[in-house]
C-alpha positions, 0 to 999 in steps of 0.5 A: 688875498681878497682883503689885500686886493680890497685894500689896494683898490681902496688905497690905490694911490698909496699902493702905486706911490709905495711901489714907485718909492721902492723903485726909485729908492733902490735904483738910487742906492744902486747908482750910488753903490755901483756894481760888484759882480764877479764870475768866480768859477773856482770850486774849493777842493778841486785841483785847479782851485788848489793850483790857483791858491798855491800860485797866489800864495807863492807868487803874489804878483803873478796871475793878475788880470791883463789883456793882450794886444796882437798885431800882424803884418800883411807883408814883411815882418813885425821886426821891420823898422816902420812896424816896430817904431809904430807899435813901440810908440803905441805901446808906450801910449797905452802904458800911460793910460789910466788903469794900466800898470805896465805893458810887456813889449815883444821888442825887448829881450824878455819878450822875444818869445812873443813874436811868431816863428814866421815873424809876421805876428806879435803880441804885447801883454797889458797888466792892469793896476787892479782887476779887470772888473775894476776897469771902467768902460771908458778906460777900456775904450781908451785902450782899444782906441789907442791900439787902433791908431796903429792900424794901416798900411797892411798892419792889423791890430786886435785886442783880447782879454776880459778888460777889452770885453767891456767895450763889447758889453751889450749896449743899450736896451735893444733886447728889452725894448724889442721884447716889451714891444712885441708883448704889448702888441700881443696883449693889445690883440688879446684884449682890444684895449690899450689901457688893459694891454699896458698895465701888465707891461707897467707892472712887470717893468716896475717890479723887474726894474726894482729887482734889477737895482736890488741885484746890483746891491746884492753883489756887494754882499755875496758873489753874483755873476755879471749875467745875473741881472740880465737873467733876472730881467729875462725871467722877470719880464716873462713871468711878470707879464704873464702873471699880470695877463692871467689876472687881467683876463680873469678881471675882464671876465668878471666885468663881462659878467656884470660885476662892479669894477672893485668886486671884479678886481677882488675876485680876480686876485682872490682866485687867479691871484692865488694861482699866481702866488702858487706858480711863483712859489714853484718857480722860486723853489726850483731856483733856490734848489741851486743852493743845495749845490753849495757853489757860491757862484750859483748861490748868487744867481739863484737868489738874484733870480728868486728876488726878481720872481718874488717882486713880480708876484708881489706887484701882480697882486698889489700894484696891478689891482691898484692900476686896474681900479684907475682904468675902471671899465676901460679894461674892456674894449670899446666894442665890449663895453658897448655890447655890455651896455646894450645886452647886459651881462652874458655868460662867457662860452668857450667857442672858436678854435679853442673849443674845436681843438679841445674836442679834437684832442678828446676824439684822437688822444692816442694819435695826438699823444704819439705825435707829441712824443715823437716831436719831443723825442726828435728835439731831445736827441742832440742832448745826448751829445751835450758837452760841457766846457769853456767857451772863450773869446774864440766863440765871439762874433767874427767882427769883434776885436776879441775874436780877431785877437784870438784868431791871430794868436792861434794862427801865429802861435798855435791855438793853445796859446789862448789857454795855457795850463799852469802846473804849480807845486810846493817844493821841499828839498833837493830831490823835488828840485831835481825832479822839477828841473827835468819836468819841462823836457818830459812835458814837451815829449807828451802827446798834445803839448806844443811847448813847456817853459822851464820851471820857475821858483819863488823867492823862498824856493818853496813853490814852483810853477811851469806853463804848458801850451797845448796843441789844441784850443782851450775849449777843445776836447783834446785839451781836456784829454791832455789835462786828464793825461797830465793828472793821471799819467805824466805827473804821477810818474814824475812825482814818484820818489819825491814829495811833489804834488803838482796841481794842474790849473788854467782855464780848461782845467778850471772849467773841467773841474767846475763841470765835474762838480756840477755833473756830480751833484746834478742828480741830487739837485734834479731830484730835490727840484722834482720832489718839491714840485711834485709835493706842491702839486700833490697838496694842491690837486690831491692826486698822485697822477697829476704830479707824476705827469707834471714831472715827466712833462718838465723833464721832456721840456728840459731835454728838448730845450737842451737839444735845441741849445746843443744844435745851435751853440755846440753844433753851430747850426745858425750861430754865426748867422744869429751873431752868436759866434762860432760853435763851442761847448756849453757852459758848465753852469747852464744845465743847473740854471736852466733846469731851475728856470725851466722847471719853474716856468713849466710848472706855471702852465701846469698849474693854470691848466690843471687847476681849471680841470680840477675845478670842473672835476670837483663839480661834475666828477666827469673826467672827459668833461673836466679835461675838455672844459679845462683845455678849452677855457685856458688854452687861449690865455696860455697860448697868448702868455706863451707867445709873450714869453717866447717873444721876450726870451728870443729878444734877448738873443739881440743882447750880443752876450753868448750866455744870455743868448743861450738862456734866451733860446733855451727858455723860448724853445722850452716855453714853446714846446711846453705850451703848444706841444705838452700842455695843449696836446700831450697832457690832455691826451694822456688825461683822456687816456687815463680817465678817472685815474688822473685824480686817484689818491690813496685814502690813507694819504688823503686823510693825512695830507693838509688841505690847501686850495689854489682857488678858495671854496668861497670864491668858487661858490661865489663864482658859481652863484654869479654864473647862475644869475648871469645865465638866468638874466641872459636867457632871453638874449640867448633865446633870440639868437642862434646859440653857439655850441658850448664845449662844456656840454658837447662831447668830443 
């Protein structure tokens, strides 16, 4: 690491140009290639997956993407001459728009069912020439604008569907700008130097921008969800700014101790830079743990987020040293530079609130530990009610056209029309057809079914399907119960004595199957992530207790964060106020992604906190002193880093995307709890209570384990020699001034 830092300092212009070239080249390639994101939740082998495949094979022209245009009259009916004339003209105009294949009007014989019983609501179906993902935002906007021209005189028009949703995609970069702006303010307050505060921002922006473009290219070679770039940016900005913050803080400490600029940068990268690489590795391991689930949808997310973290780590140990060498002594504020020139190098003594808090925790470990546990337990309680399922356009903000269309359809035709179920089967012989011909009547008599269409056969007569409209909304628990009732009771009785094997598909069935697969594999996934994280900590700190406490703390942070997510998004506490739509179930993939990200981020603070405690323990063998010094010297920078991360994560609530907002709130809650409750309260309290047992390792295991170090011994020895020399030089200054209490020497 030291050799790499020296090269970046000596060849600083080359290092910066290489990063700018990479950023420009990847961005240009992504602009030329375009995006190819895909939200494919289908899991091979599930019943809903088989239903989708059967439908695609037997009815090639069926099941394509399409949108819905819904209109409602304030007075009269939609069959009134003026309304019918207006809407027919509008639908004809929409049929001629680019990207639109056809429009199914309710004013035809085939569309009679598309008018509600009270005659006040009607809808038309818009079929696209290709998939909705191939529709440009301009084409989607033209569709919405054309439909809106029909509004007026008591006629309300709204549009729903995946194509129209493109017009409601997060606009601009408001979330990123707000997050970066808040981070810049926190950095300036922490450093007092404009130049030093801007470098972590610049480093993170270059690395995250390169990763963002790289994820766009990645979508052309594998399945990558459309939220993966935003998730990568969210995680990348948070960890990127934090990693740079840790290195800059160590560099500033070296300058204050009298090191030359180049040597201070080298020492910072050789020490804190190693911790950054280690922390980044833990984040990547946690993210790549999703690969063991063997779900293509999550594979793309894992690799995309890991790519972002790798690039932020690389930029922190290469680009940042080069930029630091450009600003030289301006990494310190003017007051710090003036004090250094007047008084010479001074030892950095932890004082102020950090020192007082560290001593306070040492004096009251039992009481403070109990308070921390109580806070985590209360916040984690809502997690017991976590329900995974589909959130749809009924969860969109009230003012959106998709939410309006959803509500109009639900009011006019019942909530189930927004998510019908599709029953598909292969047909072999007359007995099968005879059983199918009476199946729609059986379905209509089934509890929870609002309507069922007669069976439809394909041209060859070997595949058939029926559409079932539930009485409840797609995201409702009652609809999930209906899916189970059809699969376990109704359909097996109907198939008796035949070769039929009816598969239940549709939105709710697909999400439920996806959730079942994830929940079934979740224990293995969590076990692997925890196990690998503990193994890394075991090797780094040569202690059994440190990894076990870290695993427990990470589980606590995840549980409490999910409790906050359940309260906001599933229970709806403030979701409408925040512009996040109405309450609904939690996305099935959220637990896996959140466990990966949160375990990685939690491990960051564990590494930076315990590494300083471990260093002091090796030097003194005094556990109380090690915990006190480690907390006092790292809590300020950890808290600053946490404030930056929380600000970045919460800013993404402004994105307008429900899934990204879930990530933002969950990550912000987890980081806040991790930094302000776990790492600065519960962890040190437990370590004080456990004493020397914190660092216990069986001798037989110690002999067999490879020896690795986050901070190399030669760097630590150099640091100690420098500290001793600095202390001697500053002795006269300290003798003339009232010496501040040193937390390193004063017991709690």
